[in-house]
Every structure is written in C-alpha cells, then in structure tokens.
N, C-alpha and C positions, 0 to 999 in steps of 0.2 A: 633386318627388321628388329625393332626394339619393343620392349614391353611398355606397359602404361603404369606410371606412378606419378600422379598429378597433384599439383597444388593450384589454388585459384581464388578468385574473388567473385562473389555472387551478388547479383543485383536483382531486385524485384520491383516491378511497377504494377500497382493495383489499378483496376478499372473502376471508374466512377459509375454510379447507378445509370447514367445516361450512355454508358459504353465508351466514353473517352478515357484514354489512359493517363495516369498521373506520371510525374517524373520518376526517374529511377532512384531507388534507395539502396544503399550498401548494407547487406545483411550483417557484415562483420565477420568474425572468425568462424568460418564454415568448416565443420569437421568432416562432413561427407555430403556428396551430391550424386545421385544415381538415377538412371532411367532403366526401367525393367520392362522389356517386351515379353509378354507371356502368351502361352497357347496351351490348350489341352488337345491331346491327340485322340482321335477316334480310330481305333484299330479293329480290323476284321481278322479274326483268327481262324486258322484251319481246324476243321473238326475231323479230318481224315486221320485214321489210325497211324498211317505212316508219317504224317507231317503234323500231328496234333499240336495245337497251340502255336504253330508257326504263323507269324504275321503275313497276311495276304495283301492287305491294303492298309494304309495309314493316311488319315486326313487331319492336318492341324487345324484347330478351331481357335482363331485369335481371341485373346482376352484383352480387356482395356489396358492400355499403357499405364504404368505406374511410375510416378515421380516421387523421390524421397530426398528430403533435406534435413540435415542435422547441424545445428550450430550451438555453440556454448557462449555466445555473446548476448548479453541482456540488451536487446534492442526494442524500443517501444513499438516500432512498426511491425516487427516480427511478432511480438506479443499480441498486437491488435489482430493479426491474422489468426493466431492460435486461439484467441478468445472470441473470434468472430465479432470483432468490434471495430472501434475507431480510436485514433489517438489525437490528442489536441494539446497545445501548450497549456501549462498550468501556472497561474500567477496569483499569489495572495499577498496583499500589502502588509507592511510592518505596522505596529501600533504601540503606543505607550500608555501607561496608566489605565489599562483596561480593568474595569471593575465588574465582577459577577458575584451573585449570591446563590447559595444552595443549602439544602438540608443535609446534614452529615449522616453518612452510613459507614461507620468504622469498618475497615476491612474491604471496602468496595471503592472502586475508582469512579470519579465523576469526570466526564468529558467536558472540557472547557470549550469555549466558542472559537478558539484559535489553537494553532500548533506551533512548533518551533519556538517554544517559550524560552525567554532569557532567564538564566539563573539569577542574575542580579535584579534587584528591586522586586523580587517575588515575595509576597506576604500573604498569610492566611490568618484571619482574625475571626473571633466570635462577633457576629453582627451586632449584638446588644452591647458588647464591650466597645466596639469601634464607634458606636453612636452615643456612648455614654457622655454626659456633660460633667464638668468639674463640680465637685462638692462646693456648696455655699452655706455659710452660717445663717442661723435663724430664718430658715426658708421652709415653707410648707411643702411636703413631699407626699405623693400618693403611692399606693401599693403598686409595685412593679417598676417604679422609677429606677433607672440605672445611673450611677455616678462613678467617677474615678477620683482618687485623692488629688488635691491641688498639687502636691508633690508626688508625681506619678510613681507607682511601685510595680507597674505591669499588670495589676489586677483591677477588676471592676466590681461594684457592689450593687446588689439589688435590694430594694426596699421590701421588707416582709411585714412591717407594721407601719402604717401611715402615721404621720405626725409632723412636728416641726424640729428642724435640726438645731443642735446646740450652738452656743456662742463660739466654741472652738471645736476643731475637728477631733474626732475620736482617734484612738490608736487602731489603725486598720489591721485586721488579721489577714493572714495569707494562707491559712490552713483550712479554709472552707467553713469556718465558724461564724457566728453572728456577733454583732457589736451594737450596743445601745448608743444612740446619738440624740440627745434631747429627749423628745417623746417618740422619736422614730427608731426603727431597728433596721439594720442592714445585715445582709449575709454576703460573705465572700463568694462571688459567682465564678471565680477562677481567673486564669490569665486572659488578657485581651488578645495578645499575639501568640499564635501557636509556634512551636519550635520545630524546624525541619528535622527529618529523620526520627525524631522522638514522637511528635504529635501528628506528623503527616509525611508522605513521600510524594514526589512529583515525577511523572514520566514526561520529560520536557519535549521530546521529539513529537509525540502524538498529542500533547496538551492534555494530560490527565492528572488529577490529584486525588489522593486517597488518605482520609483520616485514619490513623492507626488504631488498632484495637488496644485499649488501655491508655490511649493518649488523652489529651485535655478535652477533646471534643467527644461528646456522647451522642447516641442515636437521636436524631431529630434536631440537634443544635443547628441554628442558622449560622452559616459561615459566610464571610465576605473575603473573596480573593482579589488581589490586585497584582497585575503583572504587565510586563512588556513582552512583545513577541517580535521576532525577526520576520522578514519577508520570506515567502516560500515560492520557489520556481522549479519548473521541471516539465514533465509530460504526464498526462493522465490517459490511461487506457480504459475506455468504457466498453465492457464486454457484453456478449450475448445480444448484440443488436442486429446481426446479419444472419440470414439463413445460409447464404453461400457467398464466398469471396472468390473473385476471379482476377488473375494476374498475368503479366508477362514475366518471364524469367530469362536471365542472361548470365552465362558463366564466362568469365575471362580467365583461362587457365594456361598452364604450361606443363608439358610432359617432362618431368625431371630426368627421365631416362635419356632423352636426346635434345632437350631444350626446345622442342617444337611447340609453338603456340597452339592451343586448342580453344575453340569457342563453341559454346552450345547456346542456341537460341530457341526458346519456346514461346511462340506468339500468343498462345491462349491456353490457360489451364486453371482448373479449380485448385484451391489450396485449403487444407483442413488439418486440424491437429492430429497427431499420431502419438498420444501419450500425455500423461499429466505433467504439469509444470511444478517442480519441487522447489517451492520458495524456501523451505528449510530442509537441508540435507547435509550429510557428512562430506559429500563431494560436490564439485562444481555441477550445477544443473545444466542439462542439455535441453534444447528446444527443438522438437521434432515436428516436421510437416510432411504431409503427403499430398499428392495431386493426381489428377487425371487429365493430361493434355488432350485436347481435341483439335480437329482441323478448323482453323479460323477462316472466316470469309476473306477471300483474296489471297490466301496462302496455298502453296503447293504441297505442303506436308505439315503434320502436327509439330514437328521439331526439326532442327537442323544442327548437324555436328560438323564443324569446319576444322580440319587438321591442316595447319598451315606450315609453310616453310619458315625456318627461323628468320626473323627480321634482321 
C-alpha cells in the first residue's frame, strides 16, 4: 500500500440560471483540492463512581461536506466565482486625434475618456492659447481677445485694453508682463503647450492626466488634451451579481507515490469565496474557494473518487 501525494488538473463547469451546465474551464495552477467529511459525536458518559466519565455510547452526527480549492492562477472565470459575478470579453477600439477639454486642478488627476494612451502625439494645451489667432496689424481688438505672434514663440497674449493694433508687431514679452500695441494692450498669458513632467504627468495605462502644482496651468485654467489611444482587449469580471453560484467540479490527478491515476467528480456543489483577493501583496496572491457538494438529481452520491490502475 502506498501513501497519497498527488498532483492534478482541476476543471470547473458553472450552471446557467436555467440549470444547464456550461462547458468545462481549466482552473489553472491548483495548489490544493480537498474534500472534508465532518461529524460531531454525541457521547453518553458514565456517571457511576467506578466508571465515571467512561463513554457508554457514541453517535456521530454528520455535518455538511466541505470542498476547498486553492489556486494561484489569475483566471477570470475563477475570479467571477469568487466575486459572485460574471465574466465577459472586453474590447475597446483604438482612436487617433481624440480631443477633450477640462478645467485644471493642479495636483489632481483627470480621467480621460479612454485608456491605454499612446505616449506619442500626446499634447496638453491651454484652451485659450490653442484657439488664439495670429496677430494682425491695424486691427480692432476687444477685451479678452487672444492672439499669438505671427512668428510663434510658444506664448499667447490676452487683450487687457481694447483698441487698434499698431502697424507693426510689438516686442512680445515672455515673462508675464504687458506690452502696448497701438492703442491696445496685451498681457503675456503664458505658454500655449504645456511641458510633460514639468507642467503635467500622464498615467497612460488608465488614461489620466494631472497638471502639476507650480506648473504652467493654474486652478480653473481650461485645458485641451489631444491624444491617440491603443485598442484594449481582455476579460471583464462584473462582481456582486449572483447570490449563489453552482458548479460541477472534476479533478484529473495522479498519485505521485505510485503513478496511479485519480479522478474526482462532484456533480453539483455551491462555490463561494474563502478569503480576500489581495490585488497588491508582497507575495503571489492565492484564490480560495469553498463549497458544499449536495446530492444531485439522478446521481447516486454527492461525489465520486476513482482510483484507477495505471494506464
């Protein structure tokens, strides 16, 4: 007779709401799989002085069968069971020259409409500067009009005194000061295009941008972001949708002590989480499930264990 030291491959098949089973899914790297038959003993003890506390009768009271599964494989189907939810394919298309506007809050991230942002072709500009027109000579301008020099210097200028521009362009300041232009006055409103890492930072995967504190954008400045984004594909687990999840479970294993195949089949069991999912941890996360197998209609037992001769 040999001991039991087994390895194996675990498969789970969920039941649909109408009771029909889905196809089998491979759980992946399964660290442990166990069935625990439990019972409490009701014991009648002797009260005779000569045999005091000696058991006279013992009756085992069965408790529900317990199934336990532990895996360290990040499997969407397993997560969907743990989170009492569903999994579905995720697909988001790529895009180019996407334009969005928002009001700046330095030190706070703004979530963009897309994720998986490309690093190339990303730009963040002050909206007023991006829409500024080229300066023109002997032209009437109103308060708040924004222009940029004909020979661009990266800055834009806002009219603070309405009037008519001169016959030639003024010397444009770049230090935030004002300049007289004919009967009009302009103030340097700052750079048009913000500088990455200095004026803003981008979280490309999630699609978030943050104006930096002390950067060119101040609180409430309207900003225009232009970017391209890659397509996104994968699986989405939507959690918290199901009160209970029922499955079939099948183990294809081998006893390493003697190379005998072992197969375990559970026709019907509930499955539920047995611990938190550590999305951030110093070690590899494990995903723990428990269940309570029950006798399914048409079956002769709640579970079957086949110890086979080597093939």
